[in-house]
N, C-alpha and C positions, 0 to 999 in steps of 0.2 A: 497446207499453203497450199494454195494451188496456183499455175504460170502455165502461162499458149505462150507455143514457138511457131516458128516454119525452118528456125534457116542453123545451121548452123555452126549459127555465136549464140543458138538457147542449149548447146547438149548437154554443158556446165550443167543450167540454171535445171533445165528439166529431170534430171536424172537428180538435187539438192527438192527440189519441192514433197512435198505429199500425192499431190493432182499433177503429173506433169496431159497439156492438155494437146494437140496435137491437128492444125488447123493446114491445107494448105503444106504442108510438109516436104522435103525432102524426104529421103527411105532410112535416111540415119537416123531422122529425128521421130519419122514415124514406129522405128524397131523399141524405139526406148519408152516412145510416152506410152502413160494408162491407158492414153482414153484417145480415141482418131476421133475428133468429129468435122461437117464440113465444113465450107468453103467459107472466106470472107466475105461471098461476093454475097452473103447469103445469109450476114450477121452473125453466125454460127458462133461468134466468140460470146457477145452481146445475150444467144441463148443458153449459150449455156452458163452460167454472169446472172442467167435469173433462175438457171432450177437453183444452183450449189449458193441461191438466198435464200429460195421458198425453201429449201435444205434445213438448213441451219435453225427454223423458225423453231 
């Protein structure tokens, strides 16, 4: 399971999932995320989802 977050409301979700990704996140979210990805404007979430799906094949 993977989740993407950037704000305080995402804290518990990112702790619960297997792989937590932070995009344009506040420092406390970056601190608990498993991975830090690029900005939302650069379609980093979409790019990461594609990488996950390719790896699952």
